[in-house]
C-alpha positions as CSV (number, residue, x, y, z in Angstrom):
1,M,14.0,-25.5,0.2
2,S,12.6,-28.0,-2.3
3,S,8.9,-27.8,-3.0
4,S,6.5,-29.1,-5.6
5,Y,5.7,-25.5,-6.3
6,P,8.4,-22.9,-7.0
7,I,6.5,-20.1,-5.4
8,L,6.8,-21.9,-2.1
9,E,10.6,-22.3,-2.2
10,Y,11.3,-19.5,0.2
11,D,15.0,-19.0,0.9
12,T,15.3,-18.0,4.6
13,V,19.1,-17.7,4.7
14,S,20.7,-16.3,1.6
15,E,21.2,-12.6,0.8
16,S,19.9,-11.5,-2.5
17,K,22.3,-10.9,-5.4
18,L,20.5,-7.5,-5.8
19,E,20.6,-6.5,-2.1
20,P,19.3,-2.9,-2.1
21,S,21.4,-1.8,0.8
22,R,24.5,-2.7,-1.2
23,L,23.3,-1.3,-4.5
24,I,21.7,1.9,-3.4
25,K,23.5,4.8,-1.7
26,P,21.3,6.3,1.1
27,R,20.1,9.8,0.3
28,D,19.0,12.8,2.5
29,V,15.3,11.8,2.3
30,P,12.6,12.3,4.9
31,E,12.0,9.4,7.3
32,H,8.2,9.6,6.9
33,C,6.8,8.7,3.6
34,V,3.3,8.5,2.1
35,I,2.8,6.1,-0.8
36,S,-0.1,7.4,-2.8
37,F,-1.8,5.6,-5.7
38,F,-3.6,8.9,-6.6
39,R,-1.5,10.3,-9.4
40,E,-3.8,13.4,-9.9
41,V,-3.6,14.2,-6.2
42,N,0.2,13.8,-6.1
43,E,0.5,16.2,-9.0
44,K,-1.7,18.7,-7.3
45,V,0.4,18.5,-4.1
46,I,3.7,18.8,-6.1
47,V,2.5,22.2,-7.5
48,A,0.7,23.5,-4.5
49,K,3.5,22.7,-2.0
50,Q,6.4,23.3,-4.5
51,A,7.7,19.8,-3.8
52,K,11.2,19.1,-4.6
53,V,12.5,15.9,-6.1
54,A,14.4,14.1,-3.4
55,V,15.3,11.1,-5.6
56,P,14.8,11.1,-9.4
57,N,14.2,7.4,-9.5
58,R,13.8,5.8,-13.0
59,W,12.5,2.5,-14.1
60,E,12.0,1.0,-17.6
61,D,8.4,2.3,-17.6
62,G,9.4,5.8,-16.8
63,E,10.1,8.1,-13.8
64,H,9.1,7.2,-10.2
65,P,10.6,10.1,-8.3
66,I,10.4,10.4,-4.6
67,Y,9.2,13.9,-3.7
68,E,9.7,15.9,-0.6
69,I,7.5,18.6,1.0
70,E,7.3,20.3,4.4
71,H,4.1,19.9,6.4
72,D,3.5,21.4,9.8
73,G,7.3,21.9,10.2
74,Q,8.2,18.3,9.4
75,R,9.8,16.8,6.3
76,L,7.6,14.3,4.4
77,A,8.3,12.2,1.3
78,F,5.7,10.8,-1.1
79,F,5.6,8.9,-4.4
80,H,3.4,7.0,-6.8
81,P,4.4,3.4,-6.7
82,G,2.9,2.2,-10.0
83,V,0.3,-0.6,-10.1
84,G,0.7,-4.3,-9.3
85,A,2.7,-6.1,-6.7
86,P,6.2,-6.4,-8.3
87,I,6.8,-2.8,-9.1
88,V,5.1,-1.5,-6.0
89,G,7.0,-3.8,-3.7
90,S,10.3,-3.1,-5.4
91,L,9.8,0.6,-5.2
92,L,9.2,0.3,-1.5
93,E,12.4,-1.7,-1.2
94,E,14.2,1.2,-2.9
95,A,12.5,3.9,-0.8
96,I,13.7,2.0,2.3
97,A,17.2,1.8,0.9
98,F,17.3,5.5,0.2
99,G,16.4,6.2,3.8
100,C,12.6,6.4,4.3
101,R,11.6,4.5,7.4
102,K,7.9,5.0,8.2
103,F,5.1,4.5,5.7
104,V,1.4,5.0,5.2
105,V,-0.2,3.9,1.9
106,V,-3.4,5.2,0.4
107,G,-5.3,3.7,-2.5
108,G,-8.7,2.3,-3.7
109,A,-10.1,-1.2,-3.8
110,G,-12.9,-3.2,-5.1
111,V,-15.5,-4.2,-2.5
112,L,-16.7,-7.7,-1.7
113,V,-19.4,-6.4,0.6
114,K,-22.2,-4.3,-1.0
115,E,-22.7,-2.2,2.2
116,L,-19.3,-0.6,1.5
117,T,-20.5,2.4,-0.4
118,V,-18.1,4.4,-2.6
119,G,-15.6,6.4,-0.5
120,K,-16.0,4.3,2.7
121,L,-12.6,3.9,4.4
122,I,-11.1,0.6,5.2
123,L,-8.1,0.3,7.5
124,V,-6.1,-2.8,6.4
125,E,-5.4,-5.0,9.3
126,S,-4.2,-7.9,7.2
127,A,-3.9,-9.1,3.6
128,L,-4.7,-12.5,2.2
129,R,-1.7,-13.4,0.0
130,G,-3.3,-14.3,-3.3
131,E,-0.3,-12.8,-5.3
132,G,3.2,-14.1,-5.7
133,F,5.5,-11.3,-4.6
134,S,5.1,-11.8,-0.9
135,Y,6.2,-15.4,-1.0
136,H,9.7,-14.2,-1.8
137,Y,9.8,-12.2,1.4
138,L,8.0,-14.3,4.0
139,P,7.5,-18.0,4.6
140,P,4.3,-19.5,3.1
141,A,1.2,-18.4,5.0
142,R,-2.3,-17.4,4.2
143,E,-2.1,-13.8,5.4
144,V,0.3,-11.1,6.4
145,R,-0.6,-8.6,9.1
146,A,0.0,-4.8,9.2
147,H,2.5,-3.3,11.6
148,P,0.9,-2.4,15.0
149,E,2.6,1.0,15.2
150,A,1.3,2.0,11.8
151,L,-2.2,0.7,12.5
152,A,-2.3,2.6,15.8
153,A,-1.2,5.9,14.1
154,I,-3.8,5.6,11.4
155,R,-6.6,4.6,13.7
156,A,-5.8,7.5,16.1
157,T,-5.9,10.0,13.2
158,L,-9.2,8.8,11.9
159,E,-10.8,8.6,15.4
160,A,-9.5,12.1,16.3
161,R,-11.2,13.5,13.2
162,R,-14.3,11.4,13.9
163,I,-14.1,9.9,10.4
164,P,-16.0,6.6,10.2
165,F,-14.0,3.6,8.9
166,L,-13.9,-0.2,9.0
167,S,-10.9,-2.3,10.0
168,G,-10.4,-5.7,8.3
169,K,-8.9,-8.0,5.8
170,T,-8.2,-7.4,2.1
171,W,-7.5,-9.9,-0.6
172,T,-4.5,-9.2,-2.8
173,T,-4.4,-10.8,-6.2
174,D,-2.2,-10.6,-9.3
175,A,-5.1,-11.4,-11.7
176,P,-8.0,-9.0,-11.6
177,Y,-9.5,-10.6,-14.7
178,R,-9.7,-13.9,-12.9
179,E,-11.8,-12.8,-9.9
180,T,-14.4,-15.5,-10.4
181,Q,-17.6,-15.7,-8.5
182,A,-16.5,-18.9,-6.7
183,V,-13.3,-17.3,-5.5
184,I,-15.0,-14.1,-4.5
185,D,-17.5,-16.1,-2.5
186,A,-14.7,-18.0,-0.8
187,R,-12.7,-14.8,0.0
188,R,-15.8,-13.1,1.4
189,A,-16.6,-16.1,3.6
190,E,-13.2,-15.9,5.2
191,G,-13.7,-12.2,6.0
192,C,-12.2,-10.2,3.2
193,L,-13.8,-6.9,2.7
194,T,-12.0,-5.7,-0.4
195,V,-9.8,-6.8,-3.2
196,E,-6.7,-5.1,-4.7
197,M,-3.3,-5.9,-6.2
198,E,-0.6,-4.6,-3.8
199,A,-1.3,-4.7,0.0
200,A,0.2,-8.2,0.7
201,S,3.4,-7.3,-1.1
202,L,3.8,-4.0,0.7
203,L,3.1,-5.5,4.1
204,A,5.6,-8.4,3.3
205,V,8.4,-6.1,2.3
206,A,7.8,-3.9,5.3
207,Q,7.8,-6.9,7.7
208,F,11.0,-8.3,6.0
209,R,12.8,-4.9,6.3
210,K,11.4,-4.3,9.8
211,V,9.8,-0.9,9.1
212,P,6.2,0.1,10.1
213,L,3.8,0.4,7.2
214,G,0.0,0.7,7.2
215,Q,-2.6,1.1,4.5
216,I,-5.9,2.9,4.2
217,L,-8.2,1.9,1.2
218,Y,-11.3,3.6,0.1
219,A,-14.2,1.6,-1.3
220,G,-14.3,1.7,-5.1
221,D,-15.9,-0.6,-7.6
222,D,-18.4,-3.3,-6.5
223,L,-17.8,-7.1,-7.0
224,S,-20.4,-8.2,-4.4
225,G,-23.3,-8.7,-6.8
226,E,-24.1,-10.7,-9.9
227,H,-22.5,-8.1,-12.1
228,W,-19.5,-5.9,-11.7
229,D,-20.3,-2.2,-11.0
230,N,-17.6,0.4,-11.6
231,R,-19.6,3.0,-9.6
232,G,-17.4,5.8,-11.0
233,W,-15.0,5.2,-8.2
234,Q,-11.9,6.9,-9.7
235,S,-13.8,10.2,-10.1
236,R,-14.1,10.8,-6.3
237,K,-11.5,13.5,-6.2
238,E,-12.6,14.9,-2.8
239,V,-12.2,11.5,-1.2
240,R,-8.8,10.9,-2.8
241,E,-7.4,14.2,-1.8
242,S,-8.7,14.1,1.7
243,L,-7.3,10.6,2.1
244,F,-3.8,11.8,1.0
245,W,-3.7,14.4,3.8
246,L,-5.1,11.9,6.3
247,A,-2.2,9.7,5.4
248,V,0.2,12.6,5.8
249,E,-1.1,13.3,9.3
250,A,-1.0,9.6,10.4
251,C,2.5,9.1,9.0
252,L,4.0,12.1,10.7
253,A,2.3,11.0,14.0
254,M,4.6,7.9,14.0
255,E,7.5,8.7,16.3
256,G,10.9,9.3,14.7
């Protein structure tokens, strides 16, 4: 296990001292779960669908409850996972331990390709592991791929609704304020369409725990040019709400 770099010392054998399956008692939660980074959309759904709290999960930064609604006669869970790989990946761990088993994630991302206009959808096929969290779940490698079942469900949902999208690779990083031009150029050269902070960690946890998880991103701020352009991406309420319900449809399409 010894390495010159601690982040590469992946332990393939030992069980964690904080093994979620031992620490967390399973709850009566839906099998299908949407992880939504869109807090304002989540809050609207909570009110409109009279969501109940399935698990009142609390962390040091506050509440991260898992909510439950009924949609088209099926039970569905959803929650906001925070921001950044450690909390997002750990909350996914807890959701799995509580009993959720099939996941679709929706969020936004910076674009590395200028042609990706605000709101364009990107189906994440793989994530380049520029963060640290995933290295505690999988052996060192450059990328982690999304689960085929989740990819197929999302792709079928988008195609059935004739919604245009791109499939490709995203770059996950822990350090948004160190996205330098040289690194951006290198990531773009190896095929990365977007940059965000969580995809690699989510895919790694899902692969480690053997649950299907897929992610749809929408194109947000622009890092492709000489200067960063916010493009008002977080104000696209119609895109965010539509994407939430697309995720619901895709998630429920995964067989139980």
